[in-house]
C-alpha positions as CSV (number, residue, x, y, z in Angstrom):
1,X,-111.3,144.0,128.5
2,X,-109.2,147.2,128.4
3,X,-108.4,149.0,131.6
4,X,-110.3,152.1,132.3
5,X,-107.5,153.4,134.5
6,X,-105.6,156.3,132.9
7,X,-102.1,155.3,134.3
8,X,-99.7,153.9,131.8
9,X,-99.6,150.1,131.7
10,X,-97.0,148.7,134.1
11,X,-96.4,152.0,135.9
12,X,-96.1,152.3,139.6
13,X,-98.3,155.0,141.1
14,X,-96.3,157.6,143.0
15,X,-97.3,158.6,146.5
16,X,-98.7,162.0,146.8
17,X,-97.1,162.8,150.2
18,X,-94.4,161.2,152.3
19,X,-96.7,160.5,155.2
20,X,-100.5,160.8,155.7
21,X,-99.8,163.0,158.8
22,X,-98.0,165.5,156.6
23,X,-101.1,165.9,154.4
24,X,-103.5,166.6,157.2
25,X,-103.1,170.0,159.0
26,X,-105.9,169.1,161.3
27,X,-105.7,168.6,165.1
28,X,-106.5,165.4,166.8
29,X,-108.8,165.0,168.6
30,X,-111.1,167.5,166.9
31,X,-112.9,170.1,169.0
32,X,-116.0,168.8,170.8
33,X,-118.7,170.2,168.4
34,X,-117.2,168.4,165.5
35,X,-117.2,165.1,167.3
36,X,-121.0,165.3,168.1
37,X,-122.0,166.4,164.6
38,X,-121.9,162.8,163.1
39,X,-124.1,161.6,165.9
40,X,-126.7,164.3,165.2
41,X,-126.6,163.5,161.5
42,X,-127.2,159.8,162.2
43,X,-130.2,160.7,164.4
44,X,-131.6,162.7,161.4
45,X,-130.7,159.9,158.9
46,X,-132.5,157.2,160.8
47,X,-135.7,159.3,160.8
48,X,-135.7,159.3,156.9
49,X,-138.0,156.6,155.5
50,X,-136.3,153.5,154.2
51,X,-137.5,154.1,150.6
52,X,-135.9,157.5,150.6
53,X,-132.7,156.3,152.0
54,X,-132.7,153.7,149.3
55,X,-133.0,156.4,146.7
56,X,-130.0,158.2,148.2
57,X,-127.9,155.0,148.0
58,X,-129.0,154.4,144.5
59,X,-127.9,157.9,143.5
60,X,-124.6,157.2,145.1
61,X,-124.2,154.0,143.1
62,X,-125.1,155.9,139.9
63,X,-122.5,158.5,140.6
64,X,-119.9,155.8,141.3
65,X,-120.7,154.2,137.9
66,X,-120.4,157.5,136.1
67,X,-116.9,158.2,137.6
68,X,-115.6,154.7,137.8
69,X,-112.5,155.2,135.7
70,X,-111.6,158.5,137.5
71,X,-112.1,156.9,140.9
72,X,-110.0,153.9,139.9
73,X,-107.2,156.2,138.8
74,X,-107.4,158.2,142.0
75,X,-107.3,155.0,144.1
76,X,-104.3,153.7,142.2
77,X,-102.4,156.9,142.8
78,X,-103.4,157.4,146.4
79,X,-103.1,153.8,147.7
80,X,-100.5,152.5,145.2
81,X,-102.7,149.7,143.9
82,X,-102.4,148.5,140.3
83,X,-105.2,149.7,138.0
84,X,-107.0,146.3,137.8
85,X,-107.1,146.1,141.6
86,X,-108.4,149.6,141.9
87,X,-111.1,148.9,139.4
88,X,-112.2,145.9,141.4
89,X,-112.4,148.0,144.5
90,X,-114.7,150.5,142.8
91,X,-116.8,147.7,141.4
92,X,-117.2,146.2,144.9
93,X,-118.4,149.6,146.1
94,X,-121.0,149.7,143.3
95,X,-122.1,146.1,144.1
96,X,-122.5,146.8,147.8
97,X,-124.6,149.9,147.0
98,X,-126.8,147.9,144.7
99,X,-127.2,145.2,147.4
100,X,-128.2,147.8,149.9
101,X,-130.7,149.3,147.5
102,X,-132.2,145.8,147.2
103,X,-132.6,145.6,151.0
104,X,-134.6,148.9,151.0
105,X,-137.3,147.5,148.6
C-alpha cells in the first residue's frame, strides 16, 4: 500500500520551532474565566442525549477519514514521526471514534 503522507520517502520531518514554549505566546496559568470555561462546556455536553453525542463523534470520525493524509503529514512534521507511524496514529483516532459511536447505540 502506498503511503498517503506527502513527505518524500526517507525524509526526516523538520521541527517547526526550536521549543514548544517559543511557539506559544500565552501566559500560564491562564486567567480565571478561561480555566472555568471547559467545566461549563462539560456540564452542557453531559446534558446532550447520548444519541446526539454519538452523531457528533461520528461526524468527527468522518472528518478524520476525509483529511487522513493531511493529518498524517502534519503529525509527521510536528512530532517528527515517520509517515507510516503518523498514518497509524490517525487510523487509531478513527478506530477509537468508531468504537465510541458503537457505545452510543
